[in-house]
Backbone bond lengths (Angstrom), bond angles and torsions (degrees), N, CA, C in turn:
res aa  C-N    CA-C-N  psi(-1)  N-CA   C-N-CA  omega(-1)  CA-C   N-CA-C  phi
1 X - - - 1.417 - - 1.568 111.43 -
2 X 1.318 115.80 -38.28 1.427 120.48 179.28 1.540 110.36 -67.34
3 X 1.274 117.77 -38.16 1.475 120.89 177.74 1.556 109.48 -62.23
4 X 1.358 115.22 -42.04 1.445 119.30 -178.63 1.541 108.20 -64.51
5 X 1.321 119.44 -37.46 1.429 120.67 176.47 1.500 111.24 -65.09
6 X 1.315 119.02 -41.28 1.443 121.77 177.35 1.533 111.75 -60.98
7 X 1.339 113.63 -46.04 1.462 117.76 -177.74 1.569 110.57 -63.82
8 X 1.359 115.22 -40.73 1.471 119.30 178.31 1.538 111.05 -60.48
9 X 1.340 118.49 -41.66 1.453 122.10 -177.98 1.517 107.03 -72.18
10 X 1.333 117.81 -32.57 1.511 118.52 -174.68 1.512 111.45 -70.77
11 X 1.311 119.76 -9.18 1.500 123.95 173.81 1.545 108.72 -71.87
12 X 1.334 117.48 -21.80 1.481 121.89 -173.12 1.493 112.23 -116.25
13 X 1.299 119.63 -24.34 1.480 123.85 -178.56 1.509 111.17 -145.00
14 X 1.306 115.24 139.76 1.512 119.12 178.76 1.532 107.27 -75.16
15 X 1.290 114.42 153.45 1.495 121.39 172.59 1.472 108.13 -116.48
16 X 1.382 117.93 155.53 1.436 119.14 -175.25 1.527 113.43 -56.00
17 X 1.337 117.54 142.40 1.436 118.08 177.26 1.562 110.34 -71.09
18 X 1.346 113.95 155.88 1.434 121.32 -176.91 1.515 111.02 -72.78
19 X 1.385 118.08 119.59 1.436 122.77 -175.44 1.538 114.38 -115.08
20 X 1.327 118.02 -1.93 1.396 117.98 179.78 1.549 109.67 -74.66
21 X 1.337 118.24 157.39 1.486 122.82 -176.07 1.518 108.99 -55.76
22 X 1.292 117.08 139.83 1.475 123.43 -178.31 1.513 110.93 -99.80
23 X 1.297 117.06 126.63 1.514 123.85 173.83 1.519 109.99 47.04
24 X 1.288 115.98 76.48 1.457 121.34 175.48 1.512 111.53 -62.29
25 X 1.322 116.51 149.12 1.414 121.12 179.44 1.524 110.92 -61.07
26 X 1.311 118.68 133.65 1.490 119.66 179.18 1.528 110.83 -58.46
27 X 1.334 113.15 135.61 1.442 120.81 -178.24 1.425 116.26 86.51
28 X 1.360 121.13 5.09 1.428 122.03 175.52 1.527 108.18 -67.17
29 X 1.325 115.29 141.46 1.425 118.83 -178.15 1.606 113.14 -72.67
30 X 1.276 118.24 154.26 1.476 117.23 178.21 1.494 113.02 -58.67
31 X 1.339 116.23 -36.73 1.451 122.43 179.18 1.509 112.71 -63.92
32 X 1.354 116.42 -41.73 1.439 121.40 178.42 1.524 109.55 -67.83
33 X 1.375 116.77 -39.25 1.488 121.57 -179.61 1.527 108.10 -64.10
34 X 1.304 117.19 -42.36 1.478 121.45 -179.29 1.535 109.19 -64.01
35 X 1.297 118.00 -43.81 1.488 118.88 177.07 1.514 111.41 -63.28
36 X 1.301 121.03 -42.04 1.475 121.87 176.11 1.499 112.85 -62.01
37 X 1.298 114.38 -38.17 1.487 120.30 176.09 1.514 113.00 -62.85
38 X 1.262 115.13 -50.19 1.491 121.95 178.34 1.560 109.07 -56.56
39 X 1.370 114.05 -43.17 1.508 116.30 179.60 1.523 113.00 -66.21
40 X 1.371 116.19 -39.78 1.448 122.27 179.19 1.520 111.95 -62.37
41 X 1.349 116.38 -29.71 1.422 120.91 -175.19 1.563 111.42 -101.62
42 X 1.392 112.97 10.19 1.475 119.91 176.12 1.553 111.01 56.64
43 X 1.325 115.28 44.06 1.457 121.01 177.12 1.549 108.90 -97.96
44 X 1.311 119.95 118.74 1.510 121.65 175.60 1.529 111.16 -54.30
45 X 1.320 113.62 132.52 1.465 116.24 179.84 1.498 115.66 -60.09
46 X 1.301 119.43 -34.36 1.430 123.66 -175.27 1.472 115.69 -92.05
47 X 1.350 116.54 11.35 1.482 119.07 -178.38 1.499 112.91 -124.43
48 X 1.321 118.47 144.05 1.488 119.62 179.25 1.568 108.19 -69.95
49 X 1.325 111.42 162.73 1.524 118.55 177.66 1.528 104.00 -89.11
50 X 1.267 117.53 122.07 1.459 122.02 -171.30 1.567 108.59 -71.24
51 X 1.349 117.62 -39.99 1.424 122.94 -174.59 1.563 106.52 -144.23
52 X 1.294 117.46 99.88 1.439 122.00 -176.87 1.518 114.08 -60.68
53 X 1.349 114.93 -49.69 1.472 118.96 -177.22 1.525 111.09 -63.01
54 X 1.377 116.64 -42.20 1.432 118.26 177.55 1.559 113.17 -63.42
55 X 1.268 114.74 -39.40 1.481 119.05 176.15 1.487 113.62 -63.95
56 X 1.390 117.77 -41.87 1.433 120.01 177.36 1.497 113.01 -68.34
57 X 1.315 120.83 -37.75 1.458 124.70 178.09 1.541 109.40 -65.28
58 X 1.323 115.54 -43.96 1.493 119.82 179.55 1.611 108.96 -60.73
59 X 1.298 115.64 -22.94 1.439 119.83 -178.92 1.584 111.65 -91.57
60 X 1.348 113.20 11.22 1.436 118.35 175.56 1.482 118.11 87.31
61 X 1.349 115.69 10.15 1.469 120.89 176.62 1.490 112.76 -104.14
62 X 1.297 120.43 99.47 1.491 119.27 179.75 1.547 112.63 -61.00
63 X 1.288 113.52 142.82 1.522 121.08 177.24 1.498 109.00 -120.39
64 X 1.319 117.83 131.20 1.440 123.79 178.07 1.513 107.84 -117.33
65 X 1.329 118.88 125.57 1.450 124.78 171.10 1.487 108.23 -106.18
66 X 1.360 115.30 106.62 1.452 119.02 -177.24 1.491 109.88 -153.60
67 X 1.313 116.39 149.20 1.469 120.74 -177.59 1.543 108.54 -83.19
68 X 1.336 115.67 71.16 1.450 122.17 178.63 1.474 109.99 -110.68
69 X 1.333 119.68 161.75 1.410 121.92 -179.17 1.539 111.53 -67.59
70 X 1.335 116.90 139.99 1.424 122.16 177.52 1.547 109.89 -107.56
71 X 1.322 116.85 153.40 1.479 118.40 -176.16 1.535 110.93 -62.74
72 X 1.255 119.92 -25.38 1.463 124.20 -179.22 1.519 110.99 -134.75
73 X 1.350 117.20 118.07 1.474 117.76 -173.19 1.522 111.96 -67.64
74 X 1.337 119.49 -10.66 1.443 120.81 177.77 1.529 112.77 -78.26
75 X 1.321 116.20 -13.92 1.441 118.61 -173.75 1.573 111.51 -111.02
76 X 1.340 115.94 152.55 1.402 120.96 -178.63 1.452 114.98 -94.65
77 X 1.328 119.52 -1.72 1.424 123.10 -176.82 1.542 110.47 -158.72
78 X 1.323 113.60 167.93 1.501 121.43 174.50 1.493 106.35 -150.48
79 X 1.359 117.12 162.26 1.425 125.13 178.59 1.502 113.11 -142.45
80 X 1.328 118.47 151.60 1.424 122.23 179.63 1.499 110.67 -149.06
81 X 1.326 116.67 156.92 1.429 123.78 169.09 1.537 107.11 -100.11
82 X 1.390 117.59 123.53 1.478 121.63 -176.15 1.514 108.97 -122.42
83 X 1.308 112.03 -170.55 1.494 119.13 -177.16 1.455 109.81 93.03
84 X 1.386 115.57 167.35 1.454 121.61 -176.81 1.516 111.69 -60.74
85 X 1.307 117.97 -32.37 1.434 122.17 179.91 1.508 114.23 -116.13
86 X 1.348 114.73 21.63 1.486 119.72 179.51 1.492 109.02 55.99
87 X 1.307 117.53 44.62 1.468 120.43 -175.34 1.540 113.42 -104.21
88 X 1.350 116.08 -8.03 1.477 121.22 -172.56 1.515 111.00 -114.85
89 X 1.327 120.83 111.87 1.489 120.44 177.42 1.494 112.82 -81.30
90 X 1.283 117.66 156.58 1.433 124.99 177.05 1.475 110.75 -149.62
91 X 1.358 115.59 138.65 1.449 122.31 177.70 1.509 110.14 -118.68
92 X 1.333 120.53 130.70 1.436 125.37 179.30 1.497 107.94 -117.50
93 X 1.344 117.50 129.58 1.465 122.36 -175.37 1.489 109.61 -126.90
94 X 1.365 118.34 133.15 1.446 117.58 174.94 1.544 108.27 -76.72
95 X 1.334 118.45 147.34 1.434 120.12 178.01 1.511 112.20 -74.74
96 X 1.326 114.56 121.00 1.496 119.99 175.73 1.519 108.12 -129.71
97 X 1.314 117.54 163.37 1.474 119.28 -173.87 1.517 109.85 -95.17
98 X 1.267 119.24 14.12 1.481 122.14 176.50 1.460 109.47 -104.41
99 X 1.379 117.87 115.46 1.447 121.19 179.28 1.517 112.04 -69.89
100 X 1.360 117.70 -29.80 1.439 116.90 177.86 1.525 112.22 -68.65
101 X 1.295 115.65 -41.21 1.518 118.75 -178.61 1.507 109.92 -65.80
102 X 1.373 116.82 -40.23 1.453 117.59 -179.33 1.550 110.70 -62.37
103 X 1.338 118.90 -48.36 1.440 120.70 178.80 1.509 113.81 -58.60
104 X 1.370 111.92 -43.00 1.500 115.94 -176.51 1.521 110.61 -71.97
105 X 1.333 116.88 -36.15 1.492 118.38 -178.27 1.590 109.75 -65.42
106 X 1.297 116.12 -37.97 1.470 119.78 179.01 1.513 109.40 -65.43
107 X 1.311 116.01 -45.10 1.488 120.92 177.72 1.542 111.19 -59.91
108 X 1.330 115.88 -42.54 1.476 124.74 178.94 1.456 110.74 -58.51
109 X 1.319 117.90 -48.04 1.451 124.59 -179.84 1.547 112.88 -65.77
110 X 1.362 112.78 -36.45 1.482 117.68 172.67 1.526 110.31 -57.85
111 X 1.363 114.72 -43.87 1.429 117.76 176.05 1.498 115.32 -55.47
112 X 1.340 113.28 -48.13 1.509 118.40 175.90 1.553 109.98 -54.39
113 X 1.283 118.72 -47.70 1.452 121.44 -173.87 1.528 109.16 -60.04
114 X 1.268 117.20 -37.93 1.511 121.75 -177.66 1.503 114.97 -83.17
115 X 1.344 113.95 -43.04 1.461 118.80 -173.87 1.540 113.40 -83.95
116 X 1.350 116.71 -30.74 1.446 119.39 -169.31 1.510 109.98 -122.39
117 X 1.309 118.97 33.26 1.509 120.20 -176.02 1.440 111.30 -61.38
118 X 1.333 119.81 -36.61 1.459 122.93 -174.71 1.535 112.13 -103.25
119 X 1.333 117.28 6.97 1.450 122.08 -176.79 1.561 107.92 -72.59
120 X 1.360 111.44 148.45 1.461 118.81 173.87 1.570 107.71 -126.31
121 X 1.342 113.89 133.20 1.443 119.08 -178.48 1.510 113.52 85.03
122 X 1.290 117.04 -144.78 1.486 121.41 -179.61 1.539 111.03 -63.07
123 X 1.301 115.55 139.98 1.452 120.55 175.66 1.500 111.53 -117.43
124 X 1.320 118.79 161.31 1.407 122.98 -172.70 1.517 109.77 -82.30
125 X 1.353 118.14 105.21 1.416 123.28 -175.99 1.589 109.99 -70.09
126 X 1.260 116.83 -34.30 1.507 118.84 -179.14 1.531 110.02 -64.85
127 X 1.308 118.68 -36.35 1.482 121.12 175.34 1.562 112.00 -60.36
128 X 1.333 114.75 -43.04 1.451 118.36 178.66 1.574 109.41 -70.73
129 X 1.330 117.72 -31.07 1.440 118.12 177.03 1.562 107.82 -66.27
130 X 1.300 117.12 -47.78 1.440 119.82 -179.68 1.506 112.07 -60.99
131 X 1.311 119.13 -39.54 1.463 123.97 174.73 1.518 110.68 -57.15
132 X 1.347 118.31 -47.45 1.418 123.17 -176.19 1.518 110.04 -61.47
133 X 1.358 114.01 -50.64 1.483 116.36 179.87 1.505 114.28 -58.44
134 X 1.355 113.88 -40.49 1.510 118.05 -178.68 1.486 111.77 -71.33
135 X 1.370 114.94 -37.01 1.432 120.93 179.47 1.549 111.08 -62.24
136 X 1.320 114.37 -44.11 1.447 120.68 -177.34 1.517 112.96 -76.63
137 X 1.349 116.89 -33.31 1.497 124.53 -172.60 1.486 110.39 -145.82
138 X 1.385 117.80 87.71 1.483 119.13 -177.51 1.490 111.89 -54.54
139 X 1.310 117.12 144.41 1.456 123.15 -174.78 1.524 113.78 -60.74
140 X 1.312 114.84 -35.08 1.455 117.70 179.47 1.551 111.23 -60.96
141 X 1.296 117.26 -43.23 1.472 121.69 175.50 1.521 111.22 -69.09
142 X 1.318 115.20 -39.17 1.476 119.78 178.34 1.553 110.50 -56.92
143 X 1.268 117.11 -46.82 1.436 121.05 -178.37 1.546 112.69 -66.79
144 X 1.314 116.00 -34.86 1.469 121.70 179.46 1.517 110.78 -71.73
145 X 1.354 119.24 -33.90 1.472 121.61 -173.59 1.590 111.23 -103.51
146 X 1.259 117.83 -3.33 1.467 119.37 -176.22 1.561 110.99 -63.02
147 X 1.297 117.55 135.12 1.501 118.43 -174.26 1.526 110.56 -75.33
148 X 1.310 116.47 151.29 1.438 123.42 -177.26 1.544 108.40 -67.15
149 X 1.339 118.14 -43.87 1.430 122.29 175.33 1.514 110.10 -109.16
150 X 1.336 117.37 114.22 1.477 120.63 -172.35 1.501 111.85 -88.49
151 X 1.272 118.39 112.87 1.458 127.39 172.14 1.498 109.83 -136.02
152 X 1.313 116.10 168.66 1.510 117.90 178.44 1.542 109.09 -62.16
153 X 1.291 116.55 -34.80 1.459 120.02 -179.92 1.554 114.29 -68.25
154 X 1.349 112.47 -41.16 1.502 115.59 178.07 1.519 112.17 -74.45
155 X 1.273 119.88 -17.12 1.484 121.82 176.00 1.515 111.76 -85.90
156 X 1.326 119.38 -15.31 1.433 119.64 -177.87 1.520 115.17 -62.17
157 X 1.355 120.28 -37.95 1.481 120.11 173.72 1.528 112.90 -58.49
158 X 1.322 118.71 -39.19 1.480 122.79 176.88 1.568 109.20 -67.01
159 X 1.279 116.75 -40.99 1.522 119.73 175.69 1.519 110.12 -56.65
160 X 1.323 116.32 -49.68 1.494 118.88 -178.02 1.481 113.14 -64.06
161 X 1.372 114.13 -42.63 1.491 117.30 -175.76 1.509 115.87 -73.50
162 X 1.360 116.10 -40.10 1.461 121.90 -177.05 1.542 112.24 -100.40
163 X 1.357 115.82 -2.20 1.472 122.19 173.07 1.570 111.06 54.53
164 X 1.352 111.25 53.01 1.470 120.26 176.03 1.507 108.17 -128.54
165 X 1.299 116.88 155.68 1.411 124.07 176.59 1.507 113.21 -67.73
166 X 1.305 119.91 152.26 1.442 122.01 172.61 1.518 112.98 -58.42
167 X 1.349 116.53 -39.20 1.433 121.97 179.78 1.553 110.13 -61.95
168 X 1.304 118.16 -42.21 1.491 119.46 179.61 1.504 109.17 -72.12
169 X 1.315 120.44 -36.96 1.455 119.12 178.46 1.491 110.71 -65.25
170 X 1.311 122.35 -39.01 1.441 123.98 176.23 1.518 113.28 -59.09
171 X 1.342 115.67 -48.06 1.426 119.60 177.02 1.544 113.45 -65.06
172 X 1.296 114.96 -38.93 1.521 118.75 175.50 1.486 109.16 -60.33
173 X 1.261 118.63 -45.73 1.520 121.66 -179.39 1.533 108.00 -61.98
174 X 1.325 117.48 -41.90 1.508 119.82 -178.20 1.501 109.42 -60.10
175 X 1.375 115.16 -49.97 1.467 118.78 -176.79 1.568 113.58 -63.23
176 X 1.292 114.23 -23.31 1.488 117.71 176.86 1.534 111.89 -96.55
177 X 1.299 118.68 11.59 1.434 121.29 173.14 1.556 113.17 72.07
178 X 1.328 116.67 24.30 1.479 120.81 -176.51 1.539 111.31 -96.36
179 X 1.310 115.95 -8.08 1.491 118.16 -176.65 1.510 109.11 -149.97
180 X 1.302 117.59 138.45 1.482 120.88 -173.57 1.595 107.00 -78.51
181 X 1.382 111.71 154.79 1.413 117.06 -175.68 1.552 113.52 -62.17
182 X 1.315 118.20 -34.97 1.463 117.72 177.42 1.518 113.07 -68.99
183 X 1.345 117.53 -30.17 1.434 121.47 175.30 1.554 112.39 -68.90
184 X 1.341 115.38 -35.45 1.447 122.11 176.48 1.535 109.72 -60.39
185 X 1.355 114.28 -47.13 1.482 119.53 178.90 1.505 111.53 -59.65
186 X 1.315 114.55 -40.85 1.492 116.63 179.48 1.510 115.37 -67.78
187 X 1.303 115.03 -35.49 1.482 121.57 178.57 1.562 109.78 -68.42
188 X 1.340 115.21 -40.70 1.467 119.85 -179.24 1.548 107.92 -66.41
189 X 1.353 116.99 -37.61 1.429 118.71 177.89 1.520 113.55 -65.38
190 X 1.344 114.91 -34.87 1.483 120.04 174.63 1.551 109.68 -63.20
191 X 1.367 116.42 -44.49 1.446 117.60 177.95 1.531 114.47 -59.09
192 X 1.323 114.20 -33.89 1.411 119.38 -179.04 1.523 115.58 -80.23
193 X 1.350 115.03 -19.74 1.461 119.02 -179.76 1.488 114.03 -97.17
194 X 1.320 115.81 -28.51 1.511 116.63 -178.66 1.573 109.49 -78.16
195 X 1.316 113.82 150.20 1.447 117.48 -179.93 1.520 113.32 -130.85
196 X 1.344 113.00 152.33 1.476 118.26 176.20 1.518 104.84 -73.73
197 X 1.366 119.04 124.66 1.428 124.52 -176.23 1.535 111.66 -65.28
198 X 1.305 119.60 -21.21 1.434 121.83 -177.31 1.579 111.06 -88.55
199 X 1.364 115.15 -36.28 1.406 118.93 -172.93 1.560 113.40 -107.94
200 X 1.325 115.17 -22.18 1.422 121.84 -176.63 1.520 114.47 76.38
201 X 1.341 116.16 5.96 1.472 122.01 177.92 1.530 108.87 -82.22
202 X 1.347 116.57 143.85 1.441 120.16 179.54 1.544 111.13 -70.61
203 X 1.348 115.43 155.01 1.447 119.89 177.37 1.552 112.78 -62.12
204 X 1.212 116.45 -24.86 1.471 119.86 179.97 1.543 110.45 -65.62
205 X 1.347 114.15 -32.46 1.465 118.87 178.45 1.511 112.92 -92.88
206 X 1.295 116.44 -34.36 1.486 123.98 -175.37 1.533 107.84 -140.49
207 X 1.312 118.94 94.43 1.436 120.48 -176.45 1.536 111.99 -72.05
208 X 1.364 114.85 158.68 1.463 117.30 172.92 1.483 112.32 -58.87
209 X 1.301 118.92 137.97 1.471 124.87 -178.02 1.540 113.74 89.18
210 X 1.372 116.71 8.85 1.430 119.95 -177.67 1.523 113.16 -61.60
211 X 1.342 115.88 -28.09 1.466 120.61 -175.59 1.495 111.42 -103.62
212 X 1.360 117.60 11.23 1.498 117.95 -178.04 1.548 112.75 -68.26
213 X 1.325 117.64 -26.97 1.398 120.75 179.66 1.537 111.99 -146.98
214 X 1.305 117.04 162.01 1.478 118.50 179.84 1.508 110.53 -78.00
215 X 1.286 120.75 149.63 1.446 125.25 174.72 1.552 108.63 -60.53
216 X 1.249 117.23 144.61 1.449 121.87 176.30 1.519 112.12 -66.78
217 X 1.317 115.28 148.92 1.448 121.83 -178.62 1.534 107.12 -133.58
218 X 1.324 118.46 149.30 1.487 121.69 176.89 1.487 113.14 -78.90
219 X 1.344 117.03 167.43 1.495 120.69 -178.72 1.503 113.06 -138.27
220 X 1.355 118.59 -8.64 1.424 121.68 -171.48 1.537 115.42 -59.82
221 X 1.249 118.16 -44.92 1.502 122.83 -178.91 1.528 110.07 -62.23
222 X 1.338 116.90 -49.43 1.463 118.85 177.28 1.534 114.14 -63.02
223 X 1.331 113.10 -40.14 1.518 118.19 -177.36 1.518 109.96 -66.06
224 X 1.344 117.93 -40.78 1.431 120.69 178.95 1.556 110.89 -62.88
225 X 1.298 117.08 -42.10 1.458 122.95 178.73 1.534 110.29 -62.63
226 X 1.340 114.98 -45.89 1.479 120.49 -177.34 1.527 111.84 -65.59
227 X 1.304 115.18 -41.50 1.460 120.19 178.51 1.489 112.48 -71.78
228 X 1.321 116.65 -51.70 1.495 120.47 -175.15 1.527 114.30 -73.57
229 X 1.345 115.75 -39.52 1.499 117.33 -174.82 1.556 110.90 -103.49
230 X 1.318 117.54 -6.53 1.461 123.50 176.79 1.497 109.28 55.42
231 X 1.287 117.38 45.84 1.414 123.26 176.38 1.547 111.40 -156.12
232 X 1.325 118.09 155.71 1.436 118.14 175.64 1.515 109.47 -71.82
233 X 1.305 118.82 129.05 1.456 123.51 -177.11 1.491 112.85 -67.88
234 X 1.311 115.92 138.83 1.504 123.24 172.31 1.502 108.31 -126.38
235 X 1.326 115.53 164.44 1.453 119.37 179.57 1.500 108.62 -68.19
236 X 1.371 119.50 -32.92 1.412 121.99 -179.91 1.560 108.05 -65.77
237 X 1.295 117.71 -41.48 1.501 118.58 179.73 1.484 111.10 -63.06
238 X 1.339 116.23 -49.68 1.462 120.69 -178.66 1.556 111.30 -61.68
239 X 1.311 117.11 -34.67 1.413 122.96 177.29 1.551 111.18 -63.35
240 X 1.373 115.12 -41.79 1.425 120.14 178.68 1.518 111.63 -64.91
241 X 1.303 117.03 -25.39 1.504 120.79 -178.51 1.551 110.61 -85.79
242 X 1.363 117.11 -27.94 1.476 117.59 -171.09 1.540 111.70 -119.36
243 X 1.307 119.10 -22.11 1.398 118.59 -173.44 1.507 117.20 83.89
244 X 1.336 115.98 -4.10 1.453 120.93 -177.35 1.547 111.29 -85.04
245 X 1.262 116.46 156.62 1.447 125.16 -171.63 1.536 110.88 -57.05
246 X 1.373 115.19 138.33 1.495 119.52 178.97 1.466 114.45 -63.78
247 X 1.337 116.03 -31.17 1.514 115.85 -178.81 1.499 110.73 -67.70
248 X 1.349 119.28 -37.18 1.408 119.94 178.47 1.567 111.02 -67.56
249 X 1.296 116.77 -46.36 1.413 121.95 -179.23 1.521 112.57 -67.86
250 X 1.361 116.32 -29.68 1.436 119.64 172.36 1.458 112.64 -66.21
251 X 1.308 116.16 -33.35 1.533 123.04 178.91 1.495 107.70 -68.37
252 X 1.333 116.60 -43.61 1.427 121.31 -178.38 1.575 110.48 -64.72
253 X 1.346 115.24 -43.53 1.470 119.71 177.90 1.560 111.37 -66.20
254 X 1.340 114.56 -35.48 1.426 118.46 179.02 1.489 112.90 -63.88
255 X 1.287 118.29 -25.77 1.503 120.70 178.78 1.502 113.47 -89.62
256 X 1.326 119.15 5.68 1.483 122.81 178.54 1.473 112.61 -87.08
257 X 1.326 117.30 151.24 1.519 122.88 177.42 1.513 106.82 -79.67
258 X 1.350 117.79 133.91 1.464 121.06 176.92 1.506 111.56 -58.82
259 X 1.322 112.35 157.30 1.543 119.41 178.06 1.535 107.12 -70.63
260 X 1.284 116.19 152.01 1.471 119.63 170.39 1.488 110.90 -55.44
261 X 1.300 119.27 147.63 1.479 124.04 -175.35 1.504 113.33 -52.82
262 X 1.280 118.29 -44.92 1.457 122.59 -176.95 1.562 109.15 -65.41
263 X 1.297 118.22 -41.72 1.412 122.28 179.91 1.555 111.96 -68.53
264 X 1.322 111.86 -36.56 1.472 118.56 -179.90 1.512 109.74 -65.27
265 X 1.293 119.54 -42.25 1.446 124.97 178.23 1.513 112.80 -63.67
266 X 1.354 115.99 -38.49 1.444 123.94 -177.31 1.596 106.68 -66.76
267 X 1.378 113.98 -43.56 1.501 116.84 -179.14 1.535 108.18 -65.93
268 X 1.323 120.16 -36.69 1.400 121.63 -179.15 1.565 109.72 -67.00
269 X 1.323 116.53 -40.25 1.477 118.99 178.09 1.541 111.47 -65.16
270 X 1.322 115.97 -38.00 1.472 120.00 177.74 1.516 109.39 -65.24
271 X 1.290 118.46 -41.66 1.468 120.75 179.52 1.508 108.03 -64.41
272 X 1.320 117.87 -42.89 1.465 118.50 -176.12 1.550 112.00 -62.65
273 X 1.328 116.11 -34.56 1.414 121.62 -175.97 1.559 113.39 -83.70
274 X 1.364 115.55 -15.05 1.463 118.80 -177.75 1.458 110.13 -88.23
275 X 1.361 119.51 152.00 1.435 123.25 174.91 1.525 112.98 -52.35
276 X 1.332 117.73 136.85 1.446 119.35 -171.23 1.518 116.64 -64.61
277 X 1.334 114.66 -24.04 1.495 119.45 -174.82 1.567 110.56 -106.30
278 X 1.305 115.86 17.46 1.513 117.89 -177.95 1.467 108.86 -133.20
279 X 1.380 116.48 132.02 1.439 120.14 171.47 1.497 109.59 -99.25
280 X 1.338 117.40 113.06 1.411 122.21 -179.12 1.545 111.82 -68.44
281 X 1.351 116.54 129.52 1.440 121.30 179.19 1.551 108.93 -109.60
282 X 1.297 114.00 151.45 1.455 118.68 -178.71 1.524 106.49 -132.32
283 X 1.344 113.08 134.53 1.453 120.23 -179.02 1.573 112.29 -61.17
284 X 1.336 116.38 130.35 1.513 116.79 -175.82 1.536 109.31 -66.98
């Protein structure tokens, strides 16, 4: 259904071309794949990714945040290659209130798209985990910035700068040989035992800093509708284009990032000046 929505919108507005690496060599490591992906997207190795979803969508991978069923209840997201020739990737993420989980889940699914494109059946989750950590925080920078004494407190500056969870940083450090296995176990126990004083929830479920920023949201669906149809998208409008249920499309739109204020005002002015019973279309 989401592919049909994208195809319907593509009749009126172009979407970004696919820029992620194509058909990686079999056996390429997750770390190498992440480095190739950052290079393809022109991401500086020593700098954090300011907005993961925006970066992924600019690379031609639509992201949907909607409360739809996932193949596995343990996961926050899934990804697929669709289209007649399986040429179009798509990432679907459940809305959660944790900005770290949202960023990491999108990076994790990007890893699946690249590493397991031709896989059938079960896929290697650890490979996607390693890709996500390396994509968000390249190992070279990790080793340069890793604290001499590893504690949850000394990892907090890395969490804030690279916008990754403490749990992911601990595992990333372990895979890079920066922290011993027994120390990893001890830190995870601390995450499970410490609690947020306001909510009573353990840090393993809700880490400190979870409310410091809003979770990222996508923008591509709304932007294509605004550019191509020159109107603010509604579930009713998208329903008329696809025939799919308004409640589903309303959920999809609800997970989109609002337009910048200036653009929003321009669209409103265009709507006010247009005939009330006509939707102006623009050639893509």
